[in-house]
N, C-alpha and C positions, 0 to 999 in steps of 0.2 A: 583721315585726310582733312586739312582745314577747309572750311566751307567756301572760303574766298579764293582757293588755289585753282588756277587754270594752267594745265600743262601747255596748252597752245600759246597762252600769253607769256609764260616763262620762256618757252623756246624762241618766241619772237624777240623777247628782251635780250637774249644772249646770241641771237642770230644763228641758231642751230636748226637745220631743217630735219623734218621727218624723212625716213623712219628712224625711230630710236627704240631700241630693244634692250633687255637686261643682259647685255654681254659686254665683254672687254672693249670691243671696238667702239660701241656707243659711249661707254664710260669715258674713254679717252677723248672722244669728240666733245662730249658735254663739259668735261673739266677744262679743256683748252678754250672752248667758247666762253665759258663763264668768266674766267680770269681776264679775258680780253675785253669783255663787254661791261662787267660790273666792277667798278674800281673798289679797291680796299680804301676805306677812309674812316678816321676817328674824329670827325668834326664835332659830333654831339657832345662827347665828354669834355672836349676842349672848351666849348662855350657854355657848359653847365646844363645841357639838356639831357634828361634821363634817357637811357637806351632801353627800349621796350622789346622784349623777346616774344611777345605773343604773336601768333601767326599773322593776324591781320595787320599789326604794326609793321612787321618785317616786310610783308607784301607791299604795303603802301609805300614804304620808304625805298626799297630796292628795285621794285618793278614799276609801280605806277608813278612814283615821283622821280624815278631815274636818278636816285642817289646811289651812293655806295654804303658800305658798312664794314664793321670789323668781324672777327672770326665767329662769334656767337650768332650773329645775324646771317653772315654769308653761308656758313655751313648748315645752319638750320634750314635755310631756303633750299640749298643744294640737296640736303638729305630728303626733304619733302618731295622734291622733283624726282630724285632717284626712286623713291618708294612708289611714286605715281606711275613710273615706267615699269616697275616690277622687280627692281633690285632688292636684295636682302641686305639691310644696313644695320650697323650698331654705332651709336654715338659714343665717342671716347673723350677723355680729357687729358690734357698735357700740361707739363710744367715748363714754361719758356726759359731757355738758357741763352738766347741770342746775345744779350748784353751782360751776361753773368761771368765773373771770373771762374776758371775751371775748378778751383777749390772751394767755391762758395756753396753754402747749403742749398738744397732744393727749395723753391718757392711753392706757392699754391698752384692749383690747377686753374690757369687763366687762359687756356686755349682749348677750342673745340676742334676735333677732327672726326673722321668717319671711317669705320671699317666696312668694306664691301666684300661679301662672300660671293665668289664666282666659281665656275667649274675648274678654272685654272688655279684656284687657291684664293686666300684672302689678299685684298689690296687695301692700301690706305688712300683715301680721297680727302683732299684738303684744298679748299679754294679761299682760305681766309688767313693765311700767315703773311701779314703785311710787310715784314722785313725782307722776305724773299718768297714771292708767290710761286706756287708749284703748279706747273702747267700740265701735269699728267698724273694719273694714279700710279702709286708705287707698290710693287709686290711686298708683302709682309715677309721678307726674307732677309736675313742678316748677312753682313760681310761682303755684300756685292755692290759694285757701283752701278747705278741705274742712270743712264743718260736720257734726258728729254730734249726737246727742241731748245729749251731755254736754260738748261743747267745740268748739273750732275748731283746725285744724291746717294747716300749710303746709310743703311740702317744697321746699328750695332746693338748688342745686348750685353748689359752689365748690371750687376746689383739688382737683378729682378726687374729691370726696366729696359724698354727699347729706347735708343737714342738716335734721333734723326739728324744727320749731318748733310751739309751742302758744301760743294767745292767753291771756294772764293779765291780771289787773286793771291791771298796770303796763305792758302792751304785750306784744309777741311775745317769747318766751323759748325758747332753744335747748334741746332735750331731749337729742339725741345726734347723732353723725355716723357715717356708715357707707359702705361700698361694696358691690358685689355679689359679692365673692369668697365662694364657698361655704365654710362652716366644717364641720369634721369633729369627731367626738367628742373627740379630743385637744385641739382648740382650746377647746372648752367646759370641759373638765376644768381646763385651765390658768386660764381666766378665772374659773371657779368657785372654785378654790383661792385666787386672789388676792383675790377679793371677800369670801370667808368668813374670811380670816386676816390680811390686811394691816391693821396698826393705823390706817392712814389711810383705810381703807374705812369707810363710814358704818355698816354693819351690825354691825361689831365693837363699836361704842360706843353706838349708838342703837337704840331700839325703833321700828320703822317698820312700820306696818300700814295698809292701804287696801282699801276695798271700795266699789263703786258701788251705790247704791240706784236706785230708779226715777227720781229726779230730783235726787239729792244725792250728793256725794262725802263719804265718811266716812273720816277719817284719824286715826291715832294716832301721835304723835311723843313718845316717852318718856312723860311723864305728862300730856300734853295731848290731849284728844279734840276734834277739829276737824271741823266740818260746813261744807262749801262748796257753793255753787250751781255751775251750769255755768260754765266758764271760770275756775274757781278763786276765785270771790268768796267770802270768808269770811262765814258767817252766825253762827257761834258758836264760841267756844273755851272748853272746860270743863276746868279743872284737876282731876286725879284725886288726891285727898289721902291715899289709903290703898291698901293691897293689895286690899282688898275692892272698892273702886271700880274699880280697874284690872281685876280679874277679872270684874266685872259687865259692863263695856264690851266686853272681849274676847269674852265669851260671848254677850251679848245682841245686840251690834251686828255682830260679825265671825264669830260661830259658832266660836270657837277655844277649845279647852282647852289651856293651855300645857303643854309637855313637862316643866316643872319646877314646884315649888310656887310659887304666885303671890307669896308673900313674897320668894322668891329673885329672881324676875323684877323685882319692884318695887324691891328694893334695888339692882339693877343700874342703874336709870335714874332713881331719885328725885333724886339729886344731880348728874346729868349736865347740862352746859350745853345750852341749847336750840339747835337747828339754825337 
């Protein structure tokens, strides 16, 4: 357990009250609370700041500084918290397919997720997939639709891989593909470096932020503030026409104070093509 980790401080950060025990009920409570309290965000790669995965850096950023982070940071923190409670976890790696054409080859493992073993069977826990945050653990069972408060998900198995799908307004969409090979810290360091520095990785060129509310998805893509209902149905798209507007949405909706002046951040994305 990292020396600076405090379960009480983590629970306070996500607004989850004790008791928490290593069972499915607590796992559901923890995941729902985490994705509502700690926003997904990739600001550091966008502004050229290295993303550190050591436990102290993740704790300072996501808990003490009340920032967000992306998958390697979010799920590293969540995994540590689950283990502190007594859950049996395994870190996994996935190949993101969200923006990939169906016939394109698989890319590198650039996403972290967690397998949690419970008496009911294995479950997938993931608080860090920023295109479509998952608000509940999902059974590691294929061919079944799993409804959560904020979406519907289905796990398929093909070509020796599991494929996680989510139901969107246009139908089912693949999120990522993975197997059950445990990952070690070095695997995540390599994936993190690729994700944070490769020019083709989205976080280097796009501002991507997401947080789940009680019944809405709140997203920020460059200078567009998007509110979606469950299953990704858009309700509103609000263009942010100034640094002040961007700063207001980051603060009021996502609870983020950017690590650089808001004018600098706005200039990074104001003229970027939309995703």
